[in-house]
Structures are given as structure tokens and as C-alpha cells.
C-alpha angles and dihedrals in degrees: 000000000000129000123200131176124201116194139180136171138178141161121252122205095228141079117273098247100063091045090053091049091052093048094048099046105091095191092062101055095094090058098058115009120084093182104043096035095176137015119198119197141083116339089239116045122222141158108292095026116134117222135180118216121205106207128196116196123216093249094050105269119133135204140175120218128191112213140179119219107235101170127031108167112164119209114301128155091356097306138093135175137197118184135170139180128225113250102182125128091263088063091054093057094040095248094124127001116179140180122190119199126189122190133189120198123183110233093179137337091288105024128072133181115226115200130175137177135175121199115204123194134174143079093285098054090105088069097053117119091240096168089053092048091049091048090048093052089050092048090048092051094044091049091049090053093044092051089064096037115124095188113165128190106266090230090056092046091053093060 
């Protein structure tokens, strides 16, 4: 039985609370996320909620993934966590079991660290599209950061 972990982290130029709100609003995923292009589920996430993620890989492949939210810890003391567990048929037979965790940590009033990891286990882990998952995590993190970017043309800023 194999075990594989995929990780990614980045800093976002925004306070923790609005990042959390963006990440936990299923209806908004299509507007900002190039990896998880749609999230179906309840309008307000909570522990025990079932969601379906519609994933688009960098090289054009697509997948749907049914998940169960296992941790939903809103911002408190500068930290927040959202985690979910894969529910697909491959999990039932032990082919692939997976848990994805996403953490936000306030670094300052206007900077937040976003960190994610997914741990895959099971006898089919050797067949996972790991490079696509890594690229997807990177695209997700970069899009999260870009959503809050307030970049201004340096010539305009100098005026």
C-alpha cells in the first residue's frame, strides 16, 4: 500500500478573514479557481457537509471528486482550517483514500500564509496524476493570491 503527500504553500497579501470567506463560499469557485472550477454542495459549508469538486487539470483533463468536510475551523487566534476526505468508490475498496487539509495563518494584519496538503493512501496511489495535482495546487494558490492582489502599474504608483 503506497502513501503519497502533495503540498503547496504561498503568502497572500490580504487579511485572513476575506481569504477564508472566499475559500468557503462554494458558489464563487468558478470566478477565481482554475483548478477546482466548481464546488457543488450546501451554500454554507460545515463539518459533515458533502461536496463535489469539479477539477480541471493543467493539461486539460477533468475529474469530479465527492468529499466529506471533516474540519471546518473558521478564523480564530490568527488561524483557520478546512479539511475534507475523499468519498469516491476507490476509497470504499481501499484503492485510494485521501485527505486534503488547507490552513490559513495570519502573518500580519494584511498578510496570510496559505498552506495545503493532501495525503493519498491505497494500492492505486502509483496511478495518481501527481504532476497534475501538484500543478493544480500551485494554480489554486496562485489564483488565491492573485484574487487579492492590488498590483498597480509602477508608473501610476509614482504619480
